[in-house]
C-alpha positions in Angstrom: 8.7 7.8 -5.7 8.7 7.1 -9.4 8.8 3.7 -11.1 9.9 4.3 -14.6 9.3 1.9 -17.6 9.3 -1.1 -15.3 9.3 -4.5 -17.0 9.1 -7.5 -14.6 9.1 -11.2 -15.1 9.0 -14.6 -13.4 11.2 -17.3 -14.8 11.7 -15.3 -18.0 8.0 -14.7 -18.6 7.1 -11.0 -18.5 4.2 -10.2 -16.1 4.5 -6.3 -16.1 5.3 -4.5 -19.3 6.9 -1.0 -19.3 4.8 0.3 -16.4 5.2 3.8 -15.0 3.9 4.7 -11.6 4.2 7.9 -9.6 3.6 7.9 -5.9 3.2 11.4 -4.6 4.1 12.6 -1.1 1.0 13.1 1.1 -1.1 11.2 -1.4 -2.6 7.7 -1.5 -2.2 5.8 -4.7 -4.3 2.6 -5.0 -3.3 -0.2 -7.4 -6.3 -2.2 -8.6 -7.0 -4.8 -11.3 -7.9 -8.4 -11.9 -5.9 -11.3 -10.4 -2.7 -11.7 -12.3 -2.7 -8.2 -13.6 0.7 -7.4 -11.9 -0.4 -5.2 -9.0 1.6 -7.0 -6.2 4.6 -7.6 -8.5 4.8 -3.9 -9.4 4.5 -3.0 -5.7 7.2 -5.5 -4.8 9.5 -4.0 -7.4 9.1 -0.6 -5.8 10.2 -2.2 -2.5 13.2 -3.8 -4.2 11.9 -7.3 -3.6 11.5 -8.0 -7.3 14.4 -7.0 -9.6 13.2 -5.4 -12.8 14.3 -6.6 -16.2 14.2 -3.0 -17.3 13.4 0.3 -15.9 14.3 1.9 -12.5 12.8 3.2 -9.3 13.7 6.8 -8.2 13.3 8.3 -4.7 13.3 11.9 -3.5 17.0 12.8 -2.9 16.7 13.3 0.9 14.2 10.6 1.7 12.3 12.9 4.0 8.6 13.6 4.3 7.0 16.8 3.0 6.8 18.2 6.5 10.5 17.9 6.9 11.2 19.7 3.6 11.5 17.0 1.1 11.7 18.1 -2.5 12.1 16.5 -6.0 8.7 15.0 -5.9 7.3 15.6 -9.4 8.3 13.2 -12.1 10.5 15.7 -13.9 12.2 16.7 -10.7 12.8 13.1 -9.7 14.3 12.3 -13.1 16.7 15.2 -12.6 17.4 15.1 -8.8 16.1 11.8 -7.6 18.2 8.9 -6.3 18.1 5.5 -8.0 16.8 3.1 -5.4 19.2 0.4 -6.6 22.2 2.5 -5.5 21.2 2.6 -1.9 22.4 0.0 0.6 19.9 -2.1 2.5 19.8 0.1 5.6 19.6 3.4 3.6 16.7 2.0 1.6 14.9 0.7 4.7 15.0 4.1 6.3 13.0 5.4 3.3 10.7 2.7 2.2 8.8 -0.1 4.0 6.4 -2.7 2.7 3.5 -4.6 4.4 3.5 -7.7 2.3 0.5 -10.1 1.9 2.1 -12.6 4.2 5.3 -12.8 6.3 6.9 -15.6 8.2 6.1 -14.8 11.9 8.8 -15.9 14.4 7.3 -17.8 17.4 8.0 -17.3 21.0 8.2 -13.5 21.0 5.7 -10.8 22.2 3.8 -8.3 20.2 6.1 -5.5 21.4 9.2 -7.5 20.3 7.7 -8.0 16.8 6.8 -4.3 16.4 10.3 -3.4 17.6 11.7 -5.3 14.6 10.6 -2.3 12.5 13.4 -0.2 14.2 16.2 -2.2 12.7 17.3 0.3 10.1 17.6 3.0 12.7 19.7 1.1 15.2 23.4 0.7 15.4 25.0 -2.3 17.0 23.1 -1.7 20.3 19.4 -1.2 20.8 20.3 1.6 23.3 21.5 3.7 20.3 17.9 4.1 19.1 16.9 7.1 21.3 13.4 7.6 19.9 12.7 3.9 19.3 10.6 3.2 22.4 8.3 6.2 21.8 7.9 5.4 18.1 7.1 1.7 18.8 4.5 2.8 21.5 2.9 5.2 19.0 2.8 2.6 16.3 1.0 0.1 18.6 -1.5 2.7 19.6 -2.3 3.7 16.1 -3.0 0.1 15.0 -4.9 -0.8 18.2 -2.5 -3.5 19.4 -1.1 -1.8 22.5 -3.5 -3.6 24.8 -1.8 -7.0 24.1 1.7 -5.7 23.7 3.1 -8.3 26.1 1.1 -11.2 24.7 2.8 -13.9 22.6 2.3 -13.5 18.8 1.5 -17.3 18.8 -1.8 -16.6 20.4 -3.0 -13.9 17.9 -5.7 -14.3 15.3 -5.0 -13.6 11.7 -6.5 -10.1 11.9 -4.6 -9.2 15.1 -1.4 -10.4 13.5 -2.0 -8.3 10.4 -2.3 -5.2 12.6 0.9 -6.1 14.5 2.8 -6.3 11.2 1.4 -3.0 10.2 2.6 -1.6 13.5 6.0 -2.9 12.8 6.0 -1.1 9.4 4.9 2.1 11.1 7.7 1.7 13.6 10.1 1.7 10.7 9.1 5.4 10.4 9.7 5.8 6.6 8.5 8.5 4.2 7.2 5.8 1.8 4.7 3.1 2.9 3.7 0.3 0.6 0.8 -1.9 1.5 -0.2 -5.1 -0.3 -3.8 -6.0 0.4 -3.6 -4.7 4.0 -7.3 -5.3 4.7 -6.9 -9.1 4.4 -8.0 -11.0 7.5 -9.5 -7.8 9.1 -13.1 -7.5 10.1 -15.3 -4.6 9.0 -14.4 -2.4 11.9 -10.6 -2.8 11.5 -10.9 -2.4 7.7 -12.5 1.0 8.2 -10.0 2.0 10.9 -7.1 0.9 8.7 -8.4 3.0 5.8 -8.7 5.9 8.2 -5.2 5.4 9.4 -3.9 5.4 5.8 -5.6 8.8 5.2 -4.2 10.1 8.4 -0.6 9.1 7.5 -1.0 10.8 4.2 -2.9 13.9 5.2 -1.3 14.7 8.5 2.2 13.3 8.2 2.9 13.7 4.4 3.7 10.0 4.0 3.8 8.6 0.4 1.4 5.7 0.3 1.0 3.0 -2.4 -1.6 0.3 -1.7 -2.9 -2.7 -3.5 -6.6 -3.3 -3.0 -9.1 -5.7 -4.5 -12.1 -3.9 -3.1 -12.8 -1.2 -5.6 -15.1 0.6 -3.1 -12.3 0.8 -0.6 -10.0 2.2 -3.3 -12.6 4.8 -4.2 -12.9 5.8 -0.5 -9.2 6.1 0.4 -7.3 6.9 -2.7 -6.3 10.2 -4.3 -5.2 8.4 -7.4 -6.0 5.0 -8.8 -3.8 2.9 -11.1 -5.8 0.2 -12.9 -3.6 -2.7 -14.3 -4.8 -5.2 -16.8 -2.6 -8.0 -18.2 0.5 -6.5 -16.8 -0.1 -3.1 -18.4 -1.3 0.2 -16.9 -4.8 0.6 -18.3 -5.8 3.8 -16.7 -4.5 6.4 -14.2 -6.4 9.2 -12.5 -8.8 10.1 -9.7 -11.2 7.5 -8.5 -14.0 9.3 -10.5 -11.9 9.1 -13.6 -10.8 5.5 -13.4 -13.6 3.7 -11.6 -16.2 4.0 -14.4 -18.4 1.2 -15.7 -17.0 0.7 -19.2 -13.4 0.7 -18.1 -14.0 -1.7 -15.2 -16.2 -4.0 -17.3 -13.6 -4.3 -19.9 -10.7 -4.8 -17.5 -12.5 -7.5 -15.3 -14.4 -9.2 -18.1 -17.7 -8.8 -16.4 -20.4 -6.1 -16.3 -19.6 -3.7 -13.5 -22.1 -1.0 -12.7 -21.0 2.2 -10.9 -23.1 4.6 -8.9 -22.0 8.0 -7.5 -24.2 9.5 -4.7 -24.8 13.1 -3.9 -21.7 13.2 -1.7 -19.5 11.9 -4.5 -19.1 8.4 -2.9 -18.5 5.7 -5.5 -20.1 2.3 -5.3 -19.3 -0.5 -7.7 -21.6 -3.5 -8.4 -20.4 -6.4 -10.4 -23.3 -8.1 -12.2 -23.3 -11.9 -12.4 -25.9 -14.5 -13.2 -27.6 -14.3 -9.8 -26.8 -10.8 -8.5 -28.6 -9.1 -11.3 -29.4 -5.4 -11.0 -33.1 -6.2 -10.7 -32.5 -8.6 -7.8 -30.2 -6.2 -6.0 -32.8 -3.5 -6.2 -35.5 -5.9 -5.1 -33.6 -6.9 -2.0 -32.8 -3.3 -1.2 -36.6 -2.5 -1.2 -37.4 -5.6 0.9 
């Protein structure tokens, strides 16, 4: 997937300026940056939920994953052979791309299974019976996200974290080659944050899914992403591997606060924003204590 020269605005006021973003099959691309930098708006434009003032979004011409023989994945190939996302009808697009938004209106009076089954809508004809693989895919999606145990429970009784995982299951049930996630760890406790990041890597590594994810937690971005796109004031400030983008001077400039970065012997990146009270000396003193 390639977003090319995207300019996006709200009520005539530009919020993203000529951004280019390339999401590679089988790779995780994390979008990071300060509040208001345009991360979620850019992701929504890739999902066709925000119409660009300029620019376009291109998809691989067959919409399939790498394991199924997808081609036209490099920017030059996409420019020559890719499909303009705007030319696809709603069902065609939904078979290729799905988005887990920050918040969704949740219908009441239905079960977890029924909500997950909503993800099968692009694959069904007029009758549910026409979706031969649907039941197995829904079951697999619930197992992957850890919600199978309360499949018959009403969604009205779920916590925020449980509901977030159910919506993710619905996205997985949509079974697309491109998965877009907007702050997916919101509402999740530490265990499920880690399990979600593991799932994101599994989808990319083992199933060749193209993944774009907005994250506020820079350490999570460093842990899960192959590439990081740093946005600042609606512009792409830096693109590269976590080690190339998540460096102290770049982050400090983008966020307007001192951000120290440490890399351990395993190559794991840890960021530490320095404020008036969490000074480096205090952090080190607490670590020793």
